C-alpha positions as CSV (number, residue, x, y, z in Angstrom):
1,M,30.4,76.5,-8.0
2,K,32.3,74.8,-4.9
3,K,29.3,73.2,-3.5
4,E,29.0,71.6,-6.7
5,L,32.6,70.5,-6.8
6,G,32.3,69.5,-3.0
7,G,29.3,67.4,-4.0
8,L,31.0,65.8,-6.8
9,F,34.0,65.1,-4.7
10,F,32.2,63.1,-1.9
11,I,30.5,61.1,-4.5
12,G,33.7,59.9,-5.8
13,V,34.7,59.3,-2.2
14,L,32.2,56.7,-1.8
15,I,32.6,55.1,-5.3
16,L,36.0,54.5,-4.6
17,S,35.4,53.2,-0.6
18,S,32.8,50.9,-2.4
19,C,35.4,49.5,-5.1
20,I,38.0,49.0,-2.4
21,F,35.4,46.8,-0.2
22,I,33.8,44.8,-3.2
23,R,37.8,44.1,-4.1
24,A,38.7,42.9,-0.6
25,D,35.6,40.6,-0.4
26,I,36.8,39.2,-3.9
27,F,40.4,38.4,-2.6
28,G,39.3,37.2,0.4
29,I,41.4,40.0,2.8
30,N,39.4,40.5,6.2
31,W,39.7,43.9,7.3
32,G,38.8,42.6,10.9
33,S,41.7,40.8,11.8
34,S,43.3,41.7,15.5
35,E,46.7,43.0,16.2
36,G,46.8,44.7,13.1
37,E,47.4,42.1,11.0
38,I,44.9,41.8,7.5
39,N,44.0,38.1,7.0
40,V,44.2,37.1,3.3
41,G,42.7,33.9,2.3
42,G,41.6,32.9,5.8
43,I,45.4,32.3,6.5
44,T,47.0,34.5,9.3
45,P,50.7,35.6,8.1
46,G,52.9,33.5,10.2
47,L,51.0,30.5,11.2
48,E,51.0,27.2,8.8
49,P,47.5,26.3,7.9
50,P,46.4,22.7,9.3
51,S,47.6,19.6,7.5
52,A,45.5,17.2,5.7
53,E,46.3,14.4,8.4
54,A,44.9,16.4,11.1
55,E,41.6,17.2,9.4
56,E,41.5,13.6,8.6
57,G,42.1,12.2,12.2
58,G,44.7,9.8,13.5
59,G,45.2,6.1,12.1
60,G,43.1,2.8,12.7
61,G,44.2,0.0,15.7
62,G,46.1,-2.7,15.6
63,G,45.1,-6.2,13.8
64,G,42.5,-8.8,15.5
65,T,40.2,-5.8,16.9
66,I,37.6,-3.1,15.9
67,T,36.2,-0.1,17.8
68,P,33.0,-1.3,19.3
69,S,29.9,0.2,18.3
70,V,27.1,-1.1,20.8
71,E,26.7,-3.0,24.0
72,E,26.3,-6.4,22.8
73,G,26.6,-7.8,18.9
74,F,28.9,-10.0,16.9
75,T,29.1,-11.2,13.3
76,V,29.6,-14.1,11.3
77,S,31.8,-14.5,8.2
78,P,31.6,-15.8,5.5
79,T,27.6,-16.6,5.7
80,L,28.1,-19.7,2.9
81,I,31.1,-22.2,2.4
82,A,30.6,-24.1,-0.3
83,T,33.5,-26.4,-1.0
84,K,34.7,-29.8,-2.7
85,V,36.1,-32.4,-0.8
86,T,37.6,-36.0,-1.5
87,K,36.2,-39.1,0.3
88,G,38.7,-40.2,2.4
89,Q,40.6,-37.0,2.6
90,A,40.7,-34.2,5.0
91,S,40.4,-30.9,4.5
92,Q,40.0,-27.3,6.3
93,E,37.8,-24.1,6.3
94,K,37.8,-21.2,8.1
95,L,34.9,-18.9,10.0
96,T,35.5,-15.6,11.5
97,I,33.4,-14.1,14.5
98,T,34.2,-10.6,15.1
99,N,32.8,-9.3,18.7
100,T,31.3,-5.9,17.3
101,G,30.1,-4.9,21.0
102,K,31.4,-3.3,24.1
103,T,31.6,-6.6,26.1
104,S,33.1,-9.3,26.2
105,L,31.0,-12.3,25.0
106,T,30.8,-16.2,25.3
107,I,30.0,-18.4,22.1
108,N,28.9,-21.8,21.5
109,I,29.3,-23.1,18.2
110,S,27.3,-26.1,17.2
111,V,27.2,-28.1,13.7
112,E,23.6,-28.6,12.4
113,S,23.0,-32.0,9.9
114,L,27.0,-32.2,8.9
115,G,28.3,-33.1,12.1
116,K,29.3,-36.7,11.2
117,Y,31.1,-34.7,8.7
118,V,32.6,-31.4,9.7
119,F,34.0,-30.8,13.6
120,P,35.0,-27.1,14.4
121,E,38.7,-27.0,16.5
122,E,37.0,-25.1,19.4
123,T,33.0,-25.1,20.4
124,S,32.9,-22.9,23.3
125,F,34.9,-19.6,23.8
126,T,35.3,-16.4,25.1
127,I,35.6,-13.5,22.8
128,S,36.7,-10.1,24.0
129,S,35.4,-6.8,23.0
130,G,36.0,-5.7,19.6
131,E,38.1,-9.1,19.1
132,I,38.1,-10.9,15.4
133,K,38.7,-14.7,16.1
134,N,38.9,-17.2,13.2
135,I,37.7,-20.8,13.7
136,I,39.1,-23.8,11.9
137,L,36.4,-26.1,10.4
138,N,38.0,-29.6,10.0
139,I,36.1,-31.9,7.2
140,Y,36.6,-35.6,6.9
141,V,34.2,-37.9,4.9
142,P,34.9,-41.6,5.0
143,E,35.1,-43.4,1.8
144,S,32.7,-45.7,2.8
145,E,29.5,-43.0,2.9
146,D,27.4,-43.5,-0.2
147,I,26.9,-39.5,-0.5
148,N,27.8,-37.1,-3.4
149,F,26.3,-33.8,-1.9
150,S,25.0,-32.5,1.8
151,Q,24.5,-29.0,3.4
152,G,24.0,-27.9,6.6
153,K,24.7,-25.1,9.3
154,I,27.5,-23.6,11.6
155,N,25.5,-22.1,14.5
156,V,27.3,-19.5,16.7
157,Q,25.4,-18.2,19.5
158,H,25.5,-16.0,22.3
159,K,22.8,-16.4,25.2
160,D,19.8,-15.8,22.8
161,T,21.3,-14.8,19.7
162,I,22.2,-17.4,16.9
163,K,23.5,-16.4,13.6
164,S,24.3,-19.3,11.1
165,A,26.6,-19.7,8.4
166,D,25.6,-22.2,5.4
167,I,28.0,-24.8,4.3
168,V,27.6,-27.1,1.0
169,L,29.7,-30.1,0.4
170,D,30.3,-31.4,-2.7
171,I,31.4,-34.6,-2.3
172,R,33.5,-36.9,-4.9
173,E,35.0,-40.0,-4.8
174,K,38.7,-40.8,-4.9
175,S,40.1,-41.1,-8.7
176,A,43.0,-42.3,-10.7
177,L,45.4,-40.2,-12.6
178,F,48.4,-41.0,-14.7
179,D,51.2,-40.0,-16.7
180,L,53.0,-42.0,-19.2
181,K,56.1,-41.7,-20.8
182,T,57.7,-44.8,-23.6
183,T,61.2,-43.9,-24.8
184,L,62.7,-46.4,-27.2
185,L,66.2,-47.2,-26.4
186,K,67.2,-47.5,-30.6
187,K,65.1,-45.8,-32.9
188,I,66.9,-47.8,-36.1
189,L,66.3,-51.5,-35.9
190,F,66.1,-54.2,-38.2
191,Q,63.8,-56.9,-39.0
192,G,63.9,-59.9,-36.4
193,Q,65.2,-57.3,-33.8
194,K,64.2,-56.8,-30.4
195,A,62.6,-53.0,-29.7
196,F,63.7,-52.1,-26.3
197,A,61.9,-49.4,-24.5
198,D,62.0,-47.4,-20.9
199,I,58.2,-46.8,-19.6
200,T,57.9,-44.5,-17.1
201,V,54.0,-44.2,-15.1
202,L,53.5,-41.2,-12.4
203,N,50.5,-41.9,-10.3
204,L,49.1,-38.2,-9.9
205,G,45.4,-39.3,-8.4
206,D,44.0,-39.8,-4.9
207,L,44.4,-43.6,-5.4
208,K,47.8,-45.0,-4.0
209,N,49.0,-48.9,-4.2
210,I,46.8,-49.8,-6.7
211,D,47.2,-52.9,-9.1
212,V,47.3,-51.2,-12.7
213,S,47.7,-53.1,-16.4
214,L,50.3,-51.8,-18.7
215,E,49.7,-52.5,-22.7
216,M,52.5,-52.3,-25.0
217,S,51.6,-53.0,-28.9
218,L,54.0,-52.8,-32.1
219,I,51.8,-50.9,-34.7
220,D,52.3,-49.0,-37.9
221,E,50.3,-46.3,-39.2
222,N,47.2,-48.5,-40.3
223,K,46.9,-50.0,-36.7
224,T,48.1,-53.4,-37.5
225,V,49.3,-55.0,-34.4
226,Y,52.6,-56.9,-35.1
227,D,53.3,-57.8,-31.3
228,I,51.6,-56.9,-27.9
229,K,52.4,-57.8,-24.2
230,K,50.7,-57.0,-21.0
231,E,52.0,-56.7,-17.7
232,M,50.5,-56.2,-14.0
233,F,52.1,-54.3,-11.2
234,A,51.5,-51.9,-8.2
235,I,51.9,-48.3,-8.2
236,N,52.2,-46.1,-5.4
237,D,53.4,-42.8,-6.8
238,S,55.6,-44.1,-9.4
239,Y,56.7,-46.9,-11.6
240,E,59.5,-47.5,-14.3
241,G,60.5,-50.4,-16.0
242,E,62.5,-51.7,-19.1
243,F,60.2,-53.8,-21.5
244,F,60.7,-55.3,-25.1
245,L,58.8,-56.2,-28.4
246,T,59.9,-58.4,-30.9
247,I,60.1,-56.9,-34.7
248,P,59.2,-60.1,-37.3
249,K,61.5,-61.1,-39.7
250,D,59.2,-60.6,-42.9
251,I,58.3,-57.3,-41.5
252,D,57.9,-54.6,-44.1
253,L,60.4,-51.6,-44.3
254,G,59.4,-48.2,-42.9
255,N,58.6,-46.6,-39.6
256,Y,56.6,-48.0,-36.6
257,V,55.1,-47.0,-33.5
258,F,55.8,-48.9,-30.0
259,H,52.5,-47.8,-28.2
260,S,51.9,-47.9,-24.5
261,K,48.8,-47.8,-22.6
262,V,48.3,-48.0,-18.4
263,S,44.6,-48.5,-17.0
264,Y,43.2,-48.9,-13.8
265,Q,39.1,-49.8,-14.2
266,N,38.0,-46.8,-16.9
267,V,41.1,-44.7,-16.0
268,T,43.7,-44.8,-19.1
269,A,46.9,-43.3,-19.9
270,E,48.4,-43.3,-23.4
271,S,51.9,-42.8,-24.8
272,Y,54.3,-43.9,-27.8
273,D,57.5,-43.9,-29.4
274,T,58.5,-44.2,-33.3
275,F,61.2,-46.2,-34.8
276,E,62.5,-47.1,-38.2
277,V,63.1,-50.8,-39.4
278,I,65.8,-51.1,-42.3
279,K,67.0,-53.9,-44.2
280,L,69.7,-55.4,-42.5
281,F,72.7,-55.6,-45.1
282,I,75.5,-57.8,-45.8
283,N,78.4,-56.9,-47.9
284,F,80.0,-59.8,-49.0
285,A,82.8,-58.6,-50.4
286,L,83.7,-56.9,-47.2
287,I,83.8,-60.3,-45.1
288,I,85.9,-62.1,-47.9
289,F,88.4,-59.3,-47.1
290,Y,88.5,-59.8,-43.8
291,L,88.8,-63.5,-44.1
292,S,91.6,-63.6,-46.3
293,I,93.6,-60.8,-44.0
294,A,92.6,-63.6,-40.9
295,I,93.9,-66.4,-43.1
296,L,97.1,-64.5,-44.5
297,L,98.0,-63.7,-40.5
298,T,97.2,-67.2,-39.1
299,L,99.7,-68.2,-42.6
300,I,102.4,-65.7,-41.5
301,T,102.3,-66.6,-37.8
302,L,102.6,-70.5,-38.6
303,V,106.0,-69.8,-40.8
304,S,107.6,-67.8,-38.0
305,I,107.2,-70.6,-35.7
306,V,108.4,-73.2,-38.1
307,L,111.8,-70.9,-38.7
308,R,112.1,-70.5,-35.1
309,N,112.1,-73.8,-34.4
310,K,114.5,-74.6,-37.2
311,L,116.8,-72.1,-36.3
312,R,117.0,-73.6,-32.5
313,T,118.0,-77.2,-34.2
């Protein structure tokens, strides 16, 4: 009996020990830690876990440089420059060259097929290891050039290595663009009167100091023209003037339009303002009343003068 109980006790101890070690593995308890400490979840009591920053490593370097990865090398960006250019107006684009090598490089820049229009600010320079350099490309197409489109390359060379950026120019003519405003000084007028208006022209286009035509007309809702005038003047940035049109004496009563149009070659701008023509009403009774008062005052003045003269004599 004692032997059987002893065997059962021994089996129970083995089962209990197995359960303890299984639970230890589940909860991450390390029984083999030094100095009698228990390591739970890989963390030793009294020591803080490493920070996320330490695991990820330090930050990057300063602006304008990179960490070189090869002995000699460089990049050019962008590899395509497509820009719109107006004849007679200067513009700029930017080309970025990065030294990706571990040694300084001597860079030479040349323009292929667009040498008449594209001018790099620098064509030869040294760029240090890891340096990022921006080159300004000045672009200018003269007004006399009979061209609407052109393309070429910007070649960047170090020794036998050449890298290029394609450049495309969409070349446009200078154009006129106007903003026109018409403002009548009076909105209610009579037959036979003059309609005065302030007209302001703003030149928003590329062309300056040009001669433009201004046409003004008095029209009704059926586009019937009752008066028309034309003026020529030179404009740089803006022009403002006062003009008038004559309302016919026999024109019908109603609403009319003071219409303005400014033109330069095939470019126009239009504006208008409206007014109303009403009948000139004459109140004869009121005129007689005022005339009577005037005559009465005149008689009173004459009588007072006569009386004063008699009193003096």
